[in-house]
LOGU-262164 format. One record per residue (C-alpha): residue number from 1; residue in three letters; x, y, z. Coordinates in Angstrom, 2 decimals. Example, Ala and Ser with C-alpha at 12.3 -4.5 7.8 and 13.67 -1.06 7.14 Angstrom:
2
> 1/ala/12.30/-4.50/7.80 .
> 2/ser/13.67/-1.06/7.14 .
//
This chain:
318
> 1/unk/-32.05/30.63/-58.71 .
> 2/unk/-31.08/28.27/-55.88 .
> 3/unk/-29.80/29.89/-52.72 .
> 4/unk/-27.31/27.72/-50.89 .
> 5/unk/-26.85/28.30/-47.19 .
> 6/unk/-23.43/27.47/-45.74 .
> 7/unk/-23.36/26.97/-42.00 .
> 8/unk/-20.50/28.64/-40.14 .
> 9/unk/-18.01/26.38/-38.40 .
> 10/unk/-16.95/26.80/-34.80 .
> 11/unk/-13.21/26.22/-34.85 .
> 12/unk/-13.04/26.54/-31.08 .
> 13/unk/-15.25/23.44/-30.64 .
> 14/unk/-13.01/21.24/-32.79 .
> 15/unk/-9.86/22.59/-31.15 .
> 16/unk/-11.40/21.87/-27.76 .
> 17/unk/-12.07/18.26/-28.77 .
> 18/unk/-8.45/17.78/-29.87 .
> 19/unk/-7.09/19.24/-26.65 .
> 20/unk/-9.43/17.24/-24.43 .
> 21/unk/-8.74/14.00/-26.29 .
> 22/unk/-5.00/14.56/-25.93 .
> 23/unk/-5.42/15.16/-22.19 .
> 24/unk/-7.57/12.04/-21.75 .
> 25/unk/-5.14/9.75/-23.58 .
> 26/unk/-2.22/11.21/-21.65 .
> 27/unk/-3.79/10.78/-18.22 .
> 28/unk/-4.86/7.19/-19.01 .
> 29/unk/-1.32/6.29/-20.08 .
> 30/unk/0.08/7.93/-16.95 .
> 31/unk/-2.31/6.01/-14.68 .
> 32/unk/-1.48/2.68/-16.31 .
> 33/unk/2.27/3.35/-16.22 .
> 34/unk/2.16/4.30/-12.53 .
> 35/unk/-0.13/1.44/-11.56 .
> 36/unk/2.26/-1.14/-13.01 .
> 37/unk/5.41/0.46/-11.67 .
> 38/unk/6.83/2.20/-14.75 .
> 39/unk/6.45/5.65/-13.16 .
> 40/unk/7.35/6.86/-9.69 .
> 41/unk/4.71/8.70/-7.70 .
> 42/unk/6.28/12.19/-7.99 .
> 43/unk/6.46/11.80/-11.78 .
> 44/unk/2.87/10.55/-11.78 .
> 45/unk/1.65/13.62/-9.89 .
> 46/unk/3.56/15.97/-12.18 .
> 47/unk/2.23/14.38/-15.37 .
> 48/unk/-1.35/14.34/-14.07 .
> 49/unk/-1.10/18.09/-13.45 .
> 50/unk/0.39/18.61/-16.92 .
> 51/unk/-2.46/16.62/-18.49 .
> 52/unk/-4.98/18.81/-16.69 .
> 53/unk/-3.73/21.94/-18.48 .
> 54/unk/-5.01/21.16/-22.02 .
> 55/unk/-8.21/19.83/-20.49 .
> 56/unk/-8.67/23.12/-18.64 .
> 57/unk/-8.17/25.06/-21.90 .
> 58/unk/-10.61/22.77/-23.70 .
> 59/unk/-13.54/23.54/-21.39 .
> 60/unk/-13.97/27.28/-22.23 .
> 61/unk/-13.36/26.55/-25.92 .
> 62/unk/-16.09/23.92/-25.84 .
> 63/unk/-18.45/26.36/-24.14 .
> 64/unk/-17.73/28.93/-26.85 .
> 65/unk/-18.57/26.29/-29.44 .
> 66/unk/-21.90/25.58/-27.78 .
> 67/unk/-22.65/29.27/-27.54 .
> 68/unk/-21.92/29.70/-31.28 .
> 69/unk/-24.21/26.79/-32.02 .
> 70/unk/-27.02/28.47/-30.07 .
> 71/unk/-26.52/31.92/-31.55 .
> 72/unk/-25.81/31.28/-35.24 .
> 73/unk/-26.17/27.53/-35.63 .
> 74/unk/-22.44/26.98/-36.16 .
> 75/unk/-21.15/23.47/-36.71 .
> 76/unk/-19.33/21.95/-33.77 .
> 77/unk/-21.98/21.16/-31.18 .
> 78/unk/-21.16/17.45/-31.09 .
> 79/unk/-17.43/18.19/-30.96 .
> 80/unk/-18.00/20.57/-28.03 .
> 81/unk/-19.97/17.98/-26.08 .
> 82/unk/-17.29/15.36/-26.77 .
> 83/unk/-14.63/17.78/-25.57 .
> 84/unk/-16.43/18.27/-22.27 .
> 85/unk/-16.73/14.51/-21.83 .
> 86/unk/-13.06/13.89/-22.65 .
> 87/unk/-11.92/16.62/-20.25 .
> 88/unk/-13.89/15.22/-17.31 .
> 89/unk/-11.33/12.64/-16.14 .
> 90/unk/-8.17/14.76/-16.55 .
> 91/unk/-9.82/17.51/-14.49 .
> 92/unk/-11.61/15.28/-11.99 .
> 93/unk/-8.48/13.40/-10.93 .
> 94/unk/-6.51/16.39/-9.59 .
> 95/unk/-9.76/17.90/-8.33 .
> 96/unk/-10.51/14.80/-6.27 .
> 97/unk/-6.96/14.78/-4.96 .
> 98/unk/-7.32/18.39/-3.86 .
> 99/unk/-10.64/17.57/-2.17 .
> 100/unk/-9.00/14.74/-0.18 .
> 101/unk/-6.06/16.97/0.67 .
> 102/unk/-8.35/19.59/2.18 .
> 103/unk/-10.94/17.30/3.79 .
> 104/unk/-8.67/14.67/5.39 .
> 105/unk/-6.38/15.35/8.36 .
> 106/unk/-2.80/16.37/7.57 .
> 107/unk/-1.22/13.01/8.36 .
> 108/unk/1.45/10.93/6.67 .
> 109/unk/0.76/7.78/8.68 .
> 110/unk/-1.59/6.17/11.18 .
> 111/unk/-1.01/3.66/13.96 .
> 112/unk/-3.19/1.64/16.29 .
> 113/unk/-0.74/2.35/19.15 .
> 114/unk/-0.08/6.07/19.40 .
> 115/unk/2.09/5.80/22.52 .
> 116/unk/4.41/3.11/21.18 .
> 117/unk/4.20/3.00/17.40 .
> 118/unk/5.44/-0.27/15.86 .
> 119/unk/9.00/0.27/14.67 .
> 120/unk/9.96/-0.37/11.07 .
> 121/unk/11.94/-3.50/10.38 .
> 122/unk/13.64/-1.56/7.59 .
> 123/unk/12.92/2.16/7.34 .
> 124/unk/11.23/2.79/3.95 .
> 125/unk/13.36/4.90/1.64 .
> 126/unk/12.37/6.44/-1.68 .
> 127/unk/13.44/9.26/-3.98 .
> 128/unk/11.00/11.94/-2.80 .
> 129/unk/11.89/14.49/-5.52 .
> 130/unk/9.45/17.40/-5.07 .
> 131/unk/7.14/15.44/-2.72 .
> 132/unk/9.22/15.22/0.49 .
> 133/unk/7.67/13.45/3.43 .
> 134/unk/8.16/15.56/6.58 .
> 135/unk/9.01/14.06/9.98 .
> 136/unk/6.11/12.96/12.15 .
> 137/unk/4.59/16.08/13.71 .
> 138/unk/3.94/16.46/17.40 .
> 139/unk/0.21/16.87/16.78 .
> 140/unk/-0.09/13.75/14.59 .
> 141/unk/-1.39/11.60/17.44 .
> 142/unk/-3.98/14.23/18.40 .
> 143/unk/-5.19/14.58/14.81 .
> 144/unk/-5.53/10.84/14.41 .
> 145/unk/-7.41/10.48/17.68 .
> 146/unk/-9.84/13.20/16.59 .
> 147/unk/-10.49/11.99/13.05 .
> 148/unk/-9.99/8.22/13.36 .
> 149/unk/-11.14/7.29/16.88 .
> 150/unk/-12.18/3.80/15.79 .
> 151/unk/-8.69/2.72/14.69 .
> 152/unk/-7.63/0.40/17.52 .
> 153/unk/-5.40/-2.62/17.93 .
> 154/unk/-6.68/-6.15/18.38 .
> 155/unk/-6.45/-8.78/21.12 .
> 156/unk/-6.80/-12.42/20.19 .
> 157/unk/-7.16/-15.27/22.67 .
> 158/unk/-4.74/-17.52/20.87 .
> 159/unk/-1.10/-18.40/20.53 .
> 160/unk/1.13/-16.01/18.62 .
> 161/unk/2.01/-18.62/16.00 .
> 162/unk/-1.64/-19.02/14.98 .
> 163/unk/-2.14/-15.25/14.75 .
> 164/unk/1.14/-14.88/12.86 .
> 165/unk/0.02/-17.38/10.23 .
> 166/unk/-3.33/-15.58/9.94 .
> 167/unk/-1.57/-12.22/9.46 .
> 168/unk/0.51/-13.61/6.59 .
> 169/unk/-2.57/-15.20/5.02 .
> 170/unk/-4.60/-11.98/5.23 .
> 171/unk/-1.69/-9.99/3.83 .
> 172/unk/-1.47/-12.21/0.75 .
> 173/unk/-5.24/-12.17/0.26 .
> 174/unk/-5.37/-8.37/0.39 .
> 175/unk/-2.44/-7.69/-1.90 .
> 176/unk/0.12/-6.75/0.76 .
> 177/unk/3.62/-7.99/0.03 .
> 178/unk/5.84/-9.04/2.94 .
> 179/unk/9.15/-7.20/2.48 .
> 180/unk/10.85/-7.93/5.83 .
> 181/unk/10.19/-9.69/9.13 .
> 182/unk/11.77/-9.95/12.56 .
> 183/unk/11.29/-12.09/15.63 .
> 184/unk/10.00/-15.37/14.20 .
> 185/unk/12.82/-17.37/15.80 .
> 186/unk/12.24/-15.78/19.22 .
> 187/unk/8.44/-15.52/19.23 .
> 188/unk/7.27/-18.57/17.29 .
> 189/unk/7.76/-22.14/18.51 .
> 190/unk/9.46/-24.75/16.37 .
> 191/unk/6.59/-26.15/14.32 .
> 192/unk/8.26/-29.55/14.02 .
> 193/unk/8.38/-29.92/17.83 .
> 194/unk/4.85/-28.75/18.56 .
> 195/unk/2.69/-31.31/20.42 .
> 196/unk/0.48/-33.34/18.13 .
> 197/unk/-3.25/-33.68/18.65 .
> 198/unk/-2.81/-36.95/20.58 .
> 199/unk/-0.41/-35.34/23.05 .
> 200/unk/2.77/-36.85/21.61 .
> 201/unk/5.67/-34.86/20.25 .
> 202/unk/6.17/-34.80/16.50 .
> 203/unk/9.53/-36.10/15.27 .
> 204/unk/11.09/-36.19/11.83 .
> 205/unk/10.01/-39.24/9.79 .
> 206/unk/12.33/-42.28/9.91 .
> 207/unk/13.95/-43.77/6.86 .
> 208/unk/12.19/-46.84/5.52 .
> 209/unk/15.47/-48.67/4.88 .
> 210/unk/17.36/-48.15/8.14 .
> 211/unk/14.67/-47.03/10.57 .
> 212/unk/16.70/-44.00/11.56 .
> 213/unk/15.84/-40.34/11.07 .
> 214/unk/17.11/-38.80/7.82 .
> 215/unk/19.45/-36.46/9.71 .
> 216/unk/21.22/-39.40/11.39 .
> 217/unk/21.31/-41.48/8.21 .
> 218/unk/22.95/-38.63/6.27 .
> 219/unk/25.88/-38.31/8.69 .
> 220/unk/29.19/-39.40/7.16 .
> 221/unk/30.85/-42.50/8.69 .
> 222/unk/34.26/-40.88/8.79 .
> 223/unk/33.20/-38.00/11.03 .
> 224/unk/32.10/-34.41/10.45 .
> 225/unk/33.41/-32.58/7.42 .
> 226/unk/35.44/-29.42/8.01 .
> 227/unk/33.44/-26.25/7.49 .
> 228/unk/34.83/-22.83/6.57 .
> 229/unk/35.28/-20.47/9.51 .
> 230/unk/32.83/-17.58/9.51 .
> 231/unk/34.11/-14.17/8.61 .
> 232/unk/34.04/-12.15/11.82 .
> 233/unk/33.72/-8.82/10.02 .
> 234/unk/30.80/-10.06/7.89 .
> 235/unk/29.08/-11.41/10.98 .
> 236/unk/29.44/-8.07/12.77 .
> 237/unk/28.08/-6.17/9.75 .
> 238/unk/25.10/-8.52/9.45 .
> 239/unk/24.34/-8.15/13.16 .
> 240/unk/24.53/-4.36/12.95 .
> 241/unk/22.18/-4.26/9.96 .
> 242/unk/19.70/-6.59/11.65 .
> 243/unk/19.54/-4.38/14.73 .
> 244/unk/18.72/-5.51/18.25 .
> 245/unk/16.92/-8.78/18.73 .
> 246/unk/13.18/-8.76/19.22 .
> 247/unk/11.88/-9.06/22.79 .
> 248/unk/10.59/-12.46/23.86 .
> 249/unk/7.12/-13.16/22.54 .
> 250/unk/7.17/-10.40/19.90 .
> 251/unk/7.38/-10.46/16.10 .
> 252/unk/7.07/-7.90/13.33 .
> 253/unk/6.10/-8.10/9.67 .
> 254/unk/6.76/-5.23/7.26 .
> 255/unk/4.47/-4.96/4.25 .
> 256/unk/4.16/-2.94/1.07 .
> 257/unk/0.94/-2.25/-0.82 .
> 258/unk/-0.62/0.00/-3.45 .
> 259/unk/-4.04/1.56/-3.80 .
> 260/unk/-6.24/-0.38/-6.18 .
> 261/unk/-6.83/2.11/-8.98 .
> 262/unk/-4.00/4.63/-8.98 .
> 263/unk/-1.30/2.45/-7.43 .
> 264/unk/-0.19/4.93/-4.76 .
> 265/unk/2.46/3.13/-2.64 .
> 266/unk/2.14/2.64/1.11 .
> 267/unk/4.24/0.82/3.70 .
> 268/unk/2.96/-0.99/6.77 .
> 269/unk/4.35/-2.87/9.73 .
> 270/unk/2.38/-5.33/11.87 .
> 271/unk/3.56/-6.04/15.41 .
> 272/unk/2.48/-9.13/17.37 .
> 273/unk/2.96/-9.41/21.12 .
> 274/unk/2.14/-12.42/23.25 .
> 275/unk/0.87/-11.44/26.70 .
> 276/unk/-0.91/-13.62/29.24 .
> 277/unk/-2.32/-16.22/26.83 .
> 278/unk/-3.36/-13.46/24.42 .
> 279/unk/-1.79/-11.99/21.31 .
> 280/unk/-1.87/-8.23/20.73 .
> 281/unk/-1.78/-7.01/17.14 .
> 282/unk/-0.92/-3.43/16.17 .
> 283/unk/-0.45/-1.97/12.70 .
> 284/unk/1.23/1.15/11.38 .
> 285/unk/0.60/2.38/7.82 .
> 286/unk/2.47/5.25/6.17 .
> 287/unk/2.46/6.94/2.77 .
> 288/unk/5.75/6.54/0.95 .
> 289/unk/5.64/9.97/-0.69 .
> 290/unk/4.40/13.43/0.11 .
> 291/unk/3.24/15.38/3.15 .
> 292/unk/-0.29/13.90/3.11 .
> 293/unk/-1.69/10.37/2.92 .
> 294/unk/-5.08/11.61/1.61 .
> 295/unk/-6.83/9.36/4.13 .
> 296/unk/-5.69/6.12/2.47 .
> 297/unk/-3.54/5.01/5.43 .
> 298/unk/-6.62/4.67/7.63 .
> 299/unk/-8.51/2.78/4.93 .
> 300/unk/-5.64/0.30/4.48 .
> 301/unk/-5.27/-0.25/8.23 .
> 302/unk/-9.01/-0.67/8.82 .
> 303/unk/-9.36/-3.03/5.86 .
> 304/unk/-6.50/-5.20/7.07 .
> 305/unk/-7.78/-5.40/10.66 .
> 306/unk/-11.33/-6.24/9.56 .
> 307/unk/-10.00/-9.00/7.31 .
> 308/unk/-7.88/-10.33/10.20 .
> 309/unk/-10.95/-10.33/12.46 .
> 310/unk/-12.82/-12.38/9.87 .
> 311/unk/-9.90/-14.79/9.56 .
> 312/unk/-9.69/-15.24/13.34 .
> 313/unk/-13.42/-15.08/13.91 .
> 314/unk/-14.39/-16.03/17.43 .
> 315/unk/-11.16/-15.22/19.26 .
> 316/unk/-11.02/-11.44/18.85 .
> 317/unk/-11.45/-9.02/21.70 .
> 318/unk/-10.66/-5.42/22.67 .
//
């Protein structure tokens, strides 16, 4: 007589694998959707926490499956190990966020000038939902000075137009999008009228047929054409929205960026001041959502300033 031995099956191990796989697929879809702009950050945070719930249930079920395998040789050991592997990312992501929340200073923004922070060209606005960003606290400057003492502005021995061009170039190279700017007309010279290398003044090219500049050749023979009168109300509204003019020798660039992997949005403003044959550069970086920047504001600011130093190598000073 043949005795057939049927191994018991650990249902908890297979249930754990299903739960963990569901959590993994969900968190991957959420990350991709947020990274490419299909989800707002508050929705992203909420869905990541929701995805962590089945992963958290899967871990003890997987451990029960492994224990049953050890005690009675129940089927499900491979499924239990797979469940633990699948649950790693859905649990590690909120765990890492909590670690940053507790280990980094409670800041929403950083600035290289704590006494006179660069003003926003256009104040960033977003639907905060359940992640409201509180006003800047009175101890924010003290916290930044304690935790990020190396975050300082830059001084470059060069004209503001050269530094301005370098700032725009570095911004594009590092994935920062220019969303607004102020002060180019006041701070930057007219590039067409800049002295050439031989000391002469550059002028617009003359027409080959008449020998006159294109602007003069295009003038009508019968006199200037009538132009519509500007709307006074529209002009006043535009001036009010633009705000006060920039001081002489000063320009600002407002930027928007995202973290590389998760796509967390941040806003930045770069201020350039021309003083005594030098150009001072200050940057302010702020998280768009939530009461904590998780330390990313400092990383973005430091990365941008180091890239600007490399771009303007040889003329930087402190």
